[in-house]
A tleap script that builds the chain and sets N, CA, C and O, in Angstrom:
source leaprc.protein.ff14SB
mol = sequence {
  NMET ARG ASP ALA ARG LYS ILE PHE ASN ASP
  TRP LEU GLU TYR ILE ASN ASN SER ASP VAL
  GLU SER LEU LEU ASN LEU TYR ASP PHE LYS
  ALA ILE LEU ILE PRO THR PHE SER ASN SER
  ILE LEU ASN THR PRO ASP LYS LEU ARG GLU
  TYR PHE GLU ASN LEU GLY ALA ARG ASP ASP
  LEU SER ILE THR VAL ASP GLU GLU THR LEU
  ILE ILE GLU ASP PHE GLU ASN HIE ILE SER
  SER LEU SER GLY ILE TYR ASN TRP HIE PHE
  LYS ILE ASN GLY MET LEU ARG LYS PHE GLU
  ALA ARG PHE SER TYR LEU PHE ASP LEU SER
  ARG GLU LYS PRO ILE LEU HIE HIE HIE SER
  SER LYS VAL PRO GLU LYS CLEU
}
set mol.1.N position { 15.838 -2.178 -3.964 }
set mol.1.CA position { 14.942 -2.039 -5.059 }
set mol.1.C position { 14.020 -0.866 -4.847 }
set mol.1.O position { 13.472 -0.699 -3.757 }
set mol.2.N position { 13.832 -0.033 -5.883 }
set mol.2.CA position { 12.961 1.128 -5.788 }
set mol.2.C position { 11.507 0.690 -5.862 }
set mol.2.O position { 11.198 -0.419 -6.297 }
set mol.3.N position { 10.628 1.572 -5.432 }
set mol.3.CA position { 9.211 1.287 -5.563 }
set mol.3.C position { 8.617 2.171 -6.660 }
set mol.3.O position { 9.284 3.084 -7.146 }
set mol.4.N position { 7.366 1.907 -7.052 }
set mol.4.CA position { 6.744 2.625 -8.172 }
set mol.4.C position { 6.676 4.126 -7.900 }
set mol.4.O position { 6.934 4.926 -8.799 }
set mol.5.N position { 6.344 4.501 -6.719 }
set mol.5.CA position { 6.207 5.926 -6.411 }
set mol.5.C position { 7.552 6.635 -6.508 }
set mol.5.O position { 7.611 7.760 -7.004 }
set mol.6.N position { 8.628 6.013 -6.052 }
set mol.6.CA position { 9.953 6.588 -6.118 }
set mol.6.C position { 10.385 6.782 -7.567 }
set mol.6.O position { 10.954 7.815 -7.921 }
set mol.7.N position { 10.114 5.788 -8.399 }
set mol.7.CA position { 10.451 5.900 -9.825 }
set mol.7.C position { 9.674 7.048 -10.462 }
set mol.7.O position { 10.232 7.846 -11.216 }
set mol.8.N position { 8.397 7.122 -10.155 }
set mol.8.CA position { 7.535 8.197 -10.679 }
set mol.8.C position { 8.067 9.564 -10.205 }
set mol.8.O position { 8.150 10.502 -10.998 }
set mol.9.N position { 8.420 9.674 -8.939 }
set mol.9.CA position { 8.956 10.931 -8.422 }
set mol.9.C position { 10.242 11.313 -9.150 }
set mol.9.O position { 10.460 12.485 -9.456 }
set mol.10.N position { 11.096 10.319 -9.427 }
set mol.10.CA position { 12.316 10.578 -10.192 }
set mol.10.C position { 11.958 11.073 -11.590 }
set mol.10.O position { 12.558 12.026 -12.088 }
set mol.11.N position { 10.979 10.425 -12.224 }
set mol.11.CA position { 10.535 10.807 -13.575 }
set mol.11.C position { 10.088 12.265 -13.568 }
set mol.11.O position { 10.476 13.039 -14.444 }
set mol.12.N position { 9.255 12.651 -12.562 }
set mol.12.CA position { 8.773 14.023 -12.474 }
set mol.12.C position { 9.936 14.996 -12.304 }
set mol.12.O position { 9.959 16.050 -12.939 }
set mol.13.N position { 10.883 14.658 -11.469 }
set mol.13.CA position { 12.058 15.527 -11.250 }
set mol.13.C position { 12.817 15.715 -12.539 }
set mol.13.O position { 13.213 16.834 -12.864 }
set mol.14.N position { 13.028 14.646 -13.282 }
set mol.14.CA position { 13.804 14.765 -14.512 }
set mol.14.C position { 13.052 15.570 -15.567 }
set mol.14.O position { 13.673 16.356 -16.282 }
set mol.15.N position { 11.755 15.402 -15.684 }
set mol.15.CA position { 10.950 16.230 -16.577 }
set mol.15.C position { 11.054 17.701 -16.183 }
set mol.15.O position { 11.330 18.565 -17.014 }
set mol.16.N position { 10.828 17.964 -14.897 }
set mol.16.CA position { 10.799 19.350 -14.405 }
set mol.16.C position { 12.168 20.014 -14.512 }
set mol.16.O position { 12.241 21.243 -14.525 }
set mol.17.N position { 13.240 19.257 -14.587 }
set mol.17.CA position { 14.581 19.808 -14.744 }
set mol.17.C position { 15.139 19.631 -16.156 }
set mol.17.O position { 16.308 19.925 -16.407 }
set mol.18.N position { 14.283 19.141 -17.096 }
set mol.18.CA position { 14.698 18.903 -18.473 }
set mol.18.C position { 15.955 18.035 -18.550 }
set mol.18.O position { 16.824 18.259 -19.393 }
set mol.19.N position { 16.040 17.050 -17.668 }
set mol.19.CA position { 17.163 16.115 -17.593 }
set mol.19.C position { 16.869 14.886 -18.439 }
set mol.19.O position { 16.473 13.842 -17.921 }
set mol.20.N position { 17.068 15.021 -19.754 }
set mol.20.CA position { 16.665 13.961 -20.672 }
set mol.20.C position { 17.492 12.712 -20.463 }
set mol.20.O position { 16.944 11.614 -20.557 }
set mol.21.N position { 18.777 12.817 -20.184 }
set mol.21.CA position { 19.592 11.615 -20.021 }
set mol.21.C position { 19.109 10.772 -18.840 }
set mol.21.O position { 18.965 9.556 -18.974 }
set mol.22.N position { 18.860 11.390 -17.700 }
set mol.22.CA position { 18.380 10.658 -16.549 }
set mol.22.C position { 16.985 10.077 -16.819 }
set mol.22.O position { 16.674 8.954 -16.423 }
set mol.23.N position { 16.175 10.856 -17.487 }
set mol.23.CA position { 14.820 10.404 -17.825 }
set mol.23.C position { 14.861 9.140 -18.672 }
set mol.23.O position { 14.163 8.165 -18.393 }
set mol.24.N position { 15.690 9.172 -19.714 }
set mol.24.CA position { 15.779 8.022 -20.609 }
set mol.24.C position { 16.337 6.782 -19.901 }
set mol.24.O position { 16.033 5.655 -20.291 }
set mol.25.N position { 17.147 6.989 -18.867 }
set mol.25.CA position { 17.695 5.864 -18.123 }
set mol.25.C position { 16.662 5.126 -17.287 }
set mol.25.O position { 16.940 4.059 -16.741 }
set mol.26.N position { 15.453 5.708 -17.189 }
set mol.26.CA position { 14.361 5.011 -16.502 }
set mol.26.C position { 13.609 4.043 -17.440 }
set mol.26.O position { 12.907 3.145 -16.973 }
set mol.27.N position { 13.759 4.230 -18.747 }
set mol.27.CA position { 12.975 3.460 -19.712 }
set mol.27.C position { 13.817 2.244 -20.174 }
set mol.27.O position { 14.975 2.373 -20.573 }
set mol.28.N position { 13.183 1.073 -20.099 }
set mol.28.CA position { 13.786 -0.171 -20.596 }
set mol.28.C position { 14.089 -0.026 -22.097 }
set mol.28.O position { 13.419 0.733 -22.797 }
set mol.29.N position { 15.097 -0.756 -22.584 }
set mol.29.CA position { 15.495 -0.685 -23.988 }
set mol.29.C position { 14.309 -1.001 -24.895 }
set mol.29.O position { 14.228 -0.458 -25.997 }
set mol.30.N position { 13.389 -1.863 -24.465 }
set mol.30.CA position { 12.244 -2.237 -25.278 }
set mol.30.C position { 10.948 -1.548 -24.858 }
set mol.30.O position { 9.862 -1.977 -25.247 }
set mol.31.N position { 11.060 -0.483 -24.064 }
set mol.31.CA position { 9.897 0.219 -23.558 }
set mol.31.C position { 9.072 0.794 -24.679 }
set mol.31.O position { 9.569 1.145 -25.749 }
set mol.32.N position { 7.761 0.878 -24.384 }
set mol.32.CA position { 6.809 1.502 -25.318 }
set mol.32.C position { 6.283 2.761 -24.618 }
set mol.32.O position { 5.868 2.725 -23.459 }
set mol.33.N position { 6.315 3.857 -25.351 }
set mol.33.CA position { 5.745 5.116 -24.894 }
set mol.33.C position { 4.651 5.528 -25.849 }
set mol.33.O position { 4.893 5.666 -27.048 }
set mol.34.N position { 3.444 5.728 -25.333 }
set mol.34.CA position { 2.336 6.323 -26.081 }
set mol.34.C position { 2.229 7.736 -25.501 }
set mol.34.O position { 1.597 7.930 -24.463 }
set mol.35.N position { 2.839 8.719 -26.161 }
set mol.35.CA position { 3.032 10.023 -25.548 }
set mol.35.C position { 1.834 10.967 -25.653 }
set mol.35.O position { 0.965 10.815 -26.511 }
set mol.36.N position { 1.822 11.937 -24.755 }
set mol.36.CA position { 0.779 12.934 -24.672 }
set mol.36.C position { 0.709 13.813 -25.944 }
set mol.36.O position { -0.376 14.103 -26.449 }
set mol.37.N position { 1.858 14.219 -26.434 }
set mol.37.CA position { 1.892 15.253 -27.475 }
set mol.37.C position { 2.406 14.688 -28.808 }
set mol.37.O position { 3.140 15.362 -29.530 }
set mol.38.N position { 2.027 13.488 -29.116 }
set mol.38.CA position { 2.406 12.881 -30.398 }
set mol.38.C position { 1.324 11.889 -30.777 }
set mol.38.O position { 0.672 11.312 -29.907 }
set mol.39.N position { 1.134 11.691 -32.065 }
set mol.39.CA position { 0.168 10.694 -32.518 }
set mol.39.C position { 0.857 9.387 -32.883 }
set mol.39.O position { 0.249 8.504 -33.489 }
set mol.40.N position { 2.112 9.268 -32.515 }
set mol.40.CA position { 2.890 8.034 -32.782 }
set mol.40.C position { 3.056 7.186 -31.534 }
set mol.40.O position { 2.953 7.689 -30.415 }
set mol.41.N position { 3.310 5.915 -31.725 }
set mol.41.CA position { 3.718 5.022 -30.640 }
set mol.41.C position { 5.216 4.882 -30.740 }
set mol.41.O position { 5.741 4.482 -31.779 }
set mol.42.N position { 5.908 5.208 -29.667 }
set mol.42.CA position { 7.375 5.228 -29.673 }
set mol.42.C position { 7.886 3.965 -29.019 }
set mol.42.O position { 7.502 3.633 -27.897 }
set mol.43.N position { 8.770 3.252 -29.738 }
set mol.43.CA position { 9.199 1.935 -29.258 }
set mol.43.C position { 10.665 1.684 -29.412 }
set mol.43.O position { 11.102 0.533 -29.390 }
set mol.44.N position { 11.472 2.772 -29.574 }
set mol.44.CA position { 12.926 2.605 -29.633 }
set mol.44.C position { 13.522 3.701 -28.772 }
set mol.44.O position { 12.896 4.742 -28.574 }
set mol.45.N position { 14.733 3.481 -28.253 }
set mol.45.CA position { 15.393 4.541 -27.485 }
set mol.45.C position { 15.573 5.836 -28.284 }
set mol.45.O position { 15.442 6.925 -27.725 }
set mol.46.N position { 15.867 5.734 -29.564 }
set mol.46.CA position { 16.049 6.935 -30.377 }
set mol.46.C position { 14.748 7.726 -30.498 }
set mol.46.O position { 14.767 8.956 -30.443 }
set mol.47.N position { 13.630 7.043 -30.659 }
set mol.47.CA position { 12.317 7.737 -30.751 }
set mol.47.C position { 11.963 8.404 -29.432 }
set mol.47.O position { 11.448 9.522 -29.412 }
set mol.48.N position { 12.242 7.712 -28.320 }
set mol.48.CA position { 11.997 8.329 -27.009 }
set mol.48.C position { 12.878 9.542 -26.806 }
set mol.48.O position { 12.416 10.572 -26.313 }
set mol.49.N position { 14.125 9.434 -27.176 }
set mol.49.CA position { 15.053 10.564 -27.036 }
set mol.49.C position { 14.561 11.779 -27.820 }
set mol.49.O position { 14.518 12.891 -27.295 }
set mol.50.N position { 14.195 11.556 -29.069 }
set mol.50.CA position { 13.724 12.663 -29.907 }
set mol.50.C position { 12.479 13.350 -29.274 }
set mol.50.O position { 12.395 14.576 -29.219 }
set mol.51.N position { 11.562 12.554 -28.822 }
set mol.51.CA position { 10.358 13.102 -28.205 }
set mol.51.C position { 10.676 13.927 -26.982 }
set mol.51.O position { 10.223 15.065 -26.859 }
set mol.52.N position { 11.466 13.351 -26.061 }
set mol.52.CA position { 11.759 14.078 -24.816 }
set mol.52.C position { 12.685 15.257 -25.012 }
set mol.52.O position { 12.597 16.231 -24.265 }
set mol.53.N position { 13.578 15.203 -26.000 }
set mol.53.CA position { 14.406 16.361 -26.284 }
set mol.53.C position { 13.540 17.507 -26.831 }
set mol.53.O position { 13.710 18.655 -26.421 }
set mol.54.N position { 12.638 17.212 -27.728 }
set mol.54.CA position { 11.729 18.233 -28.261 }
set mol.54.C position { 10.826 18.795 -27.168 }
set mol.54.O position { 10.605 20.004 -27.102 }
set mol.55.N position { 10.317 17.939 -26.333 }
set mol.55.CA position { 9.438 18.378 -25.241 }
set mol.55.C position { 10.248 19.230 -24.229 }
set mol.55.O position { 9.778 20.261 -23.748 }
set mol.56.N position { 11.458 18.770 -23.931 }
set mol.56.CA position { 12.289 19.477 -22.965 }
set mol.56.C position { 12.751 20.843 -23.423 }
set mol.56.O position { 13.197 21.654 -22.611 }
set mol.57.N position { 12.648 21.108 -24.718 }
set mol.57.CA position { 13.018 22.425 -25.254 }
set mol.57.C position { 11.919 23.462 -25.076 }
set mol.57.O position { 12.128 24.639 -25.369 }
set mol.58.N position { 10.758 23.044 -24.602 }
set mol.58.CA position { 9.631 23.942 -24.360 }
set mol.58.C position { 9.967 24.918 -23.233 }
set mol.58.O position { 10.580 24.535 -22.237 }
set mol.59.N position { 9.564 26.180 -23.392 }
set mol.59.CA position { 9.799 27.185 -22.358 }
set mol.59.C position { 8.921 26.896 -21.154 }
set mol.59.O position { 7.725 26.634 -21.285 }
set mol.60.N position { 9.545 26.949 -19.962 }
set mol.60.CA position { 8.840 26.808 -18.669 }
set mol.60.C position { 8.131 25.453 -18.545 }
set mol.60.O position { 7.044 25.371 -17.973 }
set mol.61.N position { 8.733 24.419 -19.068 }
set mol.61.CA position { 8.131 23.087 -18.962 }
set mol.61.C position { 8.103 22.594 -17.525 }
set mol.61.O position { 9.110 22.652 -16.819 }
set mol.62.N position { 6.939 22.105 -17.095 }
set mol.62.CA position { 6.855 21.488 -15.786 }
set mol.62.C position { 5.620 20.593 -15.757 }
set mol.62.O position { 4.735 20.693 -16.607 }
set mol.63.N position { 5.587 19.715 -14.755 }
set mol.63.CA position { 4.437 18.846 -14.533 }
set mol.63.C position { 4.039 18.933 -13.064 }
set mol.63.O position { 4.883 18.923 -12.167 }
set mol.64.N position { 2.726 19.019 -12.846 }
set mol.64.CA position { 2.194 18.895 -11.485 }
set mol.64.C position { 1.253 17.699 -11.472 }
set mol.64.O position { 0.640 17.365 -12.485 }
set mol.65.N position { 1.148 17.063 -10.319 }
set mol.65.CA position { 0.364 15.815 -10.199 }
set mol.65.C position { -0.889 16.080 -9.351 }
set mol.65.O position { -0.838 16.794 -8.349 }
set mol.66.N position { -1.976 15.507 -9.761 }
set mol.66.CA position { -3.177 15.474 -8.940 }
set mol.66.C position { -3.042 14.245 -8.037 }
set mol.66.O position { -3.412 13.135 -8.419 }
set mol.67.N position { -2.512 14.461 -6.847 }
set mol.67.CA position { -2.173 13.375 -5.925 }
set mol.67.C position { -3.354 12.497 -5.586 }
set mol.67.O position { -3.176 11.307 -5.328 }
set mol.68.N position { -4.554 13.046 -5.579 }
set mol.68.CA position { -5.760 12.285 -5.205 }
set mol.68.C position { -6.109 11.242 -6.246 }
set mol.68.O position { -6.875 10.323 -5.956 }
set mol.69.N position { -5.564 11.357 -7.458 }
set mol.69.CA position { -5.910 10.430 -8.532 }
set mol.69.C position { -4.959 9.255 -8.611 }
set mol.69.O position { -5.226 8.317 -9.363 }
set mol.70.N position { -3.856 9.260 -7.866 }
set mol.70.CA position { -2.819 8.233 -8.020 }
set mol.70.C position { -3.341 6.881 -7.536 }
set mol.70.O position { -3.926 6.752 -6.461 }
set mol.71.N position { -3.102 5.893 -8.377 }
set mol.71.CA position { -3.434 4.494 -8.055 }
set mol.71.C position { -2.164 3.680 -8.315 }
set mol.71.O position { -1.640 3.686 -9.429 }
set mol.72.N position { -1.671 2.983 -7.295 }
set mol.72.CA position { -0.505 2.118 -7.432 }
set mol.72.C position { -0.959 0.687 -7.142 }
set mol.72.O position { -1.600 0.415 -6.127 }
set mol.73.N position { -0.613 -0.215 -8.053 }
set mol.73.CA position { -0.929 -1.622 -7.890 }
set mol.73.C position { 0.338 -2.426 -7.991 }
set mol.73.O position { 1.127 -2.234 -8.916 }
set mol.74.N position { 0.547 -3.336 -7.040 }
set mol.74.CA position { 1.686 -4.226 -7.058 }
set mol.74.C position { 1.245 -5.628 -7.425 }
set mol.74.O position { 0.287 -6.167 -6.871 }
set mol.75.N position { 1.979 -6.216 -8.387 }
set mol.75.CA position { 1.668 -7.542 -8.883 }
set mol.75.C position { 2.804 -8.488 -8.513 }
set mol.75.O position { 3.720 -8.112 -7.782 }
set mol.76.N position { 2.744 -9.677 -9.003 }
set mol.76.CA position { 3.812 -10.646 -8.762 }
set mol.76.C position { 5.070 -10.306 -9.539 }
set mol.76.O position { 5.038 -9.524 -10.489 }
set mol.77.N position { 6.182 -10.906 -9.122 }
set mol.77.CA position { 7.478 -10.831 -9.827 }
set mol.77.C position { 7.946 -9.379 -10.050 }
set mol.77.O position { 8.452 -9.033 -11.118 }
set mol.78.N position { 7.761 -8.544 -9.016 }
set mol.78.CA position { 8.276 -7.176 -9.034 }
set mol.78.C position { 7.636 -6.270 -10.074 }
set mol.78.O position { 8.235 -5.272 -10.473 }
set mol.79.N position { 6.441 -6.599 -10.515 }
set mol.79.CA position { 5.717 -5.785 -11.495 }
set mol.79.C position { 4.753 -4.879 -10.735 }
set mol.79.O position { 4.034 -5.329 -9.843 }
set mol.80.N position { 4.749 -3.589 -11.102 }
set mol.80.CA position { 3.817 -2.624 -10.518 }
set mol.80.C position { 3.268 -1.692 -11.595 }
set mol.80.O position { 3.903 -1.473 -12.626 }
set mol.81.N position { 2.104 -1.161 -11.345 }
set mol.81.CA position { 1.559 -0.140 -12.227 }
set mol.81.C position { 1.229 1.104 -11.398 }
set mol.81.O position { 0.942 1.024 -10.204 }
set mol.82.N position { 1.280 2.241 -12.069 }
set mol.82.CA position { 0.929 3.505 -11.427 }
set mol.82.C position { 0.147 4.312 -12.452 }
set mol.82.O position { 0.572 4.463 -13.598 }
set mol.83.N position { -0.996 4.827 -12.030 }
set mol.83.CA position { -1.863 5.591 -12.915 }
set mol.83.C position { -2.401 6.824 -12.205 }
set mol.83.O position { -2.431 6.877 -10.976 }
set mol.84.N position { -2.825 7.811 -12.980 }
set mol.84.CA position { -3.407 8.987 -12.378 }
set mol.84.C position { -3.557 10.098 -13.403 }
set mol.84.O position { -3.590 9.857 -14.609 }
set mol.85.N position { -3.648 11.323 -12.892 }
set mol.85.CA position { -3.786 12.541 -13.690 }
set mol.85.C position { -2.655 13.489 -13.353 }
set mol.85.O position { -2.372 13.727 -12.179 }
set mol.86.N position { -1.993 14.046 -14.390 }
set mol.86.CA position { -1.019 15.096 -14.176 }
set mol.86.C position { -1.327 16.225 -15.139 }
set mol.86.O position { -2.101 16.081 -16.085 }
set mol.87.N position { -0.694 17.349 -14.862 }
set mol.87.CA position { -0.885 18.564 -15.703 }
set mol.87.C position { 0.447 19.014 -16.220 }
set mol.87.O position { 1.360 19.305 -15.448 }
set mol.88.N position { 0.565 19.073 -17.539 }
set mol.88.CA position { 1.724 19.586 -18.208 }
set mol.88.C position { 1.549 21.117 -18.288 }
set mol.88.O position { 0.453 21.625 -18.526 }
set mol.89.N position { 2.654 21.819 -18.084 }
set mol.89.CA position { 2.660 23.272 -18.198 }
set mol.89.C position { 3.821 23.671 -19.070 }
set mol.89.O position { 4.937 23.202 -18.849 }
set mol.90.N position { 3.604 24.514 -20.046 }
set mol.90.CA position { 4.671 25.119 -20.834 }
set mol.90.C position { 4.143 26.243 -21.668 }
set mol.90.O position { 2.937 26.368 -21.878 }
set mol.91.N position { 5.052 27.067 -22.147 }
set mol.91.CA position { 4.633 28.237 -22.938 }
set mol.91.C position { 4.510 27.874 -24.416 }
set mol.91.O position { 5.315 27.126 -24.972 }
set mol.92.N position { 3.474 28.434 -25.024 }
set mol.92.CA position { 3.276 28.384 -26.466 }
set mol.92.C position { 3.053 29.828 -26.911 }
set mol.92.O position { 2.119 30.492 -26.461 }
set mol.93.N position { 3.927 30.303 -27.803 }
set mol.93.CA position { 3.845 31.717 -28.267 }
set mol.93.C position { 3.804 32.681 -27.089 }
set mol.93.O position { 3.043 33.648 -27.088 }
set mol.94.N position { 4.640 32.402 -26.080 }
set mol.94.CA position { 4.773 33.310 -24.943 }
set mol.94.C position { 3.702 33.173 -23.861 }
set mol.94.O position { 3.808 33.802 -22.808 }
set mol.95.N position { 2.674 32.361 -24.107 }
set mol.95.CA position { 1.619 32.196 -23.118 }
set mol.95.C position { 1.733 30.846 -22.438 }
set mol.95.O position { 1.850 29.812 -23.095 }
set mol.96.N position { 1.697 30.868 -21.090 }
set mol.96.CA position { 1.771 29.612 -20.327 }
set mol.96.C position { 0.473 28.845 -20.471 }
set mol.96.O position { -0.600 29.371 -20.173 }
set mol.97.N position { 0.563 27.597 -20.928 }
set mol.97.CA position { -0.589 26.755 -21.138 }
set mol.97.C position { -0.560 25.558 -20.206 }
set mol.97.O position { 0.502 25.153 -19.735 }
set mol.98.N position { -1.721 24.998 -19.942 }
set mol.98.CA position { -1.851 23.823 -19.083 }
set mol.98.C position { -2.589 22.747 -19.869 }
set mol.98.O position { -3.595 23.028 -20.520 }
set mol.99.N position { -2.088 21.514 -19.808 }
set mol.99.CA position { -2.708 20.389 -20.496 }
set mol.99.C position { -2.880 19.267 -19.471 }
set mol.99.O position { -1.908 18.690 -18.985 }
set mol.100.N position { -4.127 18.981 -19.161 }
set mol.100.CA position { -4.465 17.890 -18.217 }
set mol.100.C position { -4.344 16.573 -18.988 }
set mol.100.O position { -4.877 16.434 -20.089 }
set mol.101.N position { -3.637 15.615 -18.393 }
set mol.101.CA position { -3.436 14.317 -19.065 }
set mol.101.C position { -3.580 13.184 -18.064 }
set mol.101.O position { -3.220 13.315 -16.894 }
set mol.102.N position { -4.102 12.093 -18.535 }
set mol.102.CA position { -4.197 10.869 -17.725 }
set mol.102.C position { -2.975 10.007 -18.139 }
set mol.102.O position { -2.513 10.073 -19.278 }
set mol.103.N position { -2.487 9.229 -17.218 }
set mol.103.CA position { -1.290 8.452 -17.490 }
set mol.103.C position { -1.319 7.100 -16.816 }
set mol.103.O position { -2.021 6.893 -15.826 }
set mol.104.N position { -0.542 6.181 -17.370 }
set mol.104.CA position { -0.315 4.879 -16.704 }
set mol.104.C position { 1.084 4.415 -17.049 }
set mol.104.O position { 1.580 4.632 -18.155 }
set mol.105.N position { 1.707 3.771 -16.075 }
set mol.105.CA position { 3.034 3.197 -16.221 }
set mol.105.C position { 2.963 1.727 -15.827 }
set mol.105.O position { 2.179 1.345 -14.959 }
set mol.106.N position { 3.777 0.920 -16.464 }
set mol.106.CA position { 4.030 -0.466 -16.041 }
set mol.106.C position { 5.495 -0.552 -15.727 }
set mol.106.O position { 6.330 -0.243 -16.577 }
set mol.107.N position { 5.831 -0.967 -14.512 }
set mol.107.CA position { 7.220 -1.039 -14.079 }
set mol.107.C position { 7.607 -2.488 -13.790 }
set mol.107.O position { 6.785 -3.283 -13.334 }
set mol.108.N position { 8.870 -2.818 -14.062 }
set mol.108.CA position { 9.487 -4.011 -13.518 }
set mol.108.C position { 10.520 -3.490 -12.504 }
set mol.108.O position { 11.608 -3.047 -12.873 }
set mol.109.N position { 10.161 -3.553 -11.268 }
set mol.109.CA position { 10.982 -2.964 -10.206 }
set mol.109.C position { 12.336 -3.650 -10.028 }
set mol.109.O position { 13.217 -3.099 -9.366 }
set mol.110.N position { 12.515 -4.805 -10.587 }
set mol.110.CA position { 13.778 -5.527 -10.484 }
set mol.110.C position { 14.801 -5.052 -11.484 }
set mol.110.O position { 15.976 -5.402 -11.372 }
set mol.111.N position { 14.390 -4.265 -12.461 }
set mol.111.CA position { 15.290 -3.837 -13.527 }
set mol.111.C position { 15.949 -2.496 -13.222 }
set mol.111.O position { 15.396 -1.653 -12.517 }
set mol.112.N position { 17.137 -2.330 -13.769 }
set mol.112.CA position { 17.862 -1.039 -13.630 }
set mol.112.C position { 17.048 0.044 -14.317 }
set mol.112.O position { 16.937 1.153 -13.795 }
set mol.113.N position { 16.465 -0.261 -15.501 }
set mol.113.CA position { 15.632 0.644 -16.244 }
set mol.113.C position { 14.186 0.120 -16.145 }
set mol.113.O position { 13.762 -0.693 -16.966 }
set mol.114.N position { 13.429 0.595 -15.129 }
set mol.114.CA position { 12.175 -0.113 -14.783 }
set mol.114.C position { 10.941 0.179 -15.609 }
set mol.114.O position { 9.978 -0.583 -15.531 }
set mol.115.N position { 10.917 1.259 -16.411 }
set mol.115.CA position { 9.693 1.567 -17.145 }
set mol.115.C position { 9.599 0.684 -18.372 }
set mol.115.O position { 10.441 0.762 -19.267 }
set mol.116.N position { 8.572 -0.157 -18.416 }
set mol.116.CA position { 8.334 -1.026 -19.547 }
set mol.116.C position { 7.315 -0.453 -20.526 }
set mol.116.O position { 7.417 -0.638 -21.739 }
set mol.117.N position { 6.334 0.246 -19.969 }
set mol.117.CA position { 5.240 0.806 -20.779 }
set mol.117.C position { 4.778 2.088 -20.112 }
set mol.117.O position { 4.652 2.147 -18.888 }
set mol.118.N position { 4.522 3.122 -20.920 }
set mol.118.CA position { 4.051 4.393 -20.392 }
set mol.118.C position { 3.068 4.951 -21.405 }
set mol.118.O position { 3.417 5.166 -22.565 }
set mol.119.N position { 1.843 5.185 -20.968 }
set mol.119.CA position { 0.808 5.801 -21.813 }
set mol.119.C position { 0.372 7.078 -21.147 }
set mol.119.O position { 0.147 7.123 -19.938 }
set mol.120.N position { 0.253 8.126 -21.956 }
set mol.120.CA position { -0.194 9.413 -21.446 }
set mol.120.C position { -1.003 10.067 -22.556 }
set mol.120.O position { -0.549 10.123 -23.699 }
set mol.121.N position { -2.177 10.556 -22.242 }
set mol.121.CA position { -3.039 11.220 -23.227 }
set mol.121.C position { -3.820 12.334 -22.578 }
set mol.121.O position { -4.207 12.259 -21.412 }
set mol.122.N position { -4.047 13.395 -23.382 }
set mol.122.CA position { -4.820 14.497 -22.884 }
set mol.122.C position { -6.181 13.999 -22.475 }
set mol.122.O position { -6.769 13.152 -23.147 }
set mol.123.N position { -6.695 14.533 -21.351 }
set mol.123.CA position { -8.028 14.159 -20.892 }
set mol.123.C position { -9.056 14.716 -21.875 }
set mol.123.O position { -9.073 15.919 -22.132 }
set mol.124.N position { -9.908 13.858 -22.424 }
set mol.124.CA position { -10.872 14.345 -23.422 }
set mol.124.C position { -12.029 15.096 -22.732 }
set mol.124.O position { -12.276 14.946 -21.535 }
set mol.125.N position { -12.703 15.890 -23.524 }
set mol.125.CA position { -13.885 16.577 -23.004 }
set mol.125.C position { -14.952 15.532 -22.749 }
set mol.125.O position { -15.046 14.536 -23.466 }
set mol.126.N position { -15.761 15.767 -21.714 }
set mol.126.CA position { -16.846 14.827 -21.432 }
set mol.126.C position { -17.946 15.057 -22.458 }
set mol.126.O position { -18.194 16.185 -22.885 }
set mol.127.N position { -18.590 13.982 -22.839 }
set mol.127.CA position { -19.698 14.054 -23.794 }
set mol.127.C position { -21.002 14.300 -23.046 }
set mol.127.O position { -22.062 14.395 -23.666 }
savepdb mol mol.pdb
quit
């Protein structure tokens, strides 16, 4: 059985390599994604595919993680959560941009497709 950090590392690798098929294989059929770059809540495999295909088409797409922010919690019955801050990087109109985002995952480590819930949002400006 994989652990939360291994699944997250796989997710990062698939994003950084624009490997949409492998990425989608991490998400449970009923997974919910509240994505960084959409105002919709995505709750079907087709919606997740469309989002990640569009995102994967961005020039120089990559993610880096602020390792100091990672929090992993293990619960009963193979349930784990992982939260933190990552930075999306990609080009817009030829200029490389960076978007800081906070994220959380809920995993069922006993499942072949362990991601049950994934929320990611741009870090807001402090008031």
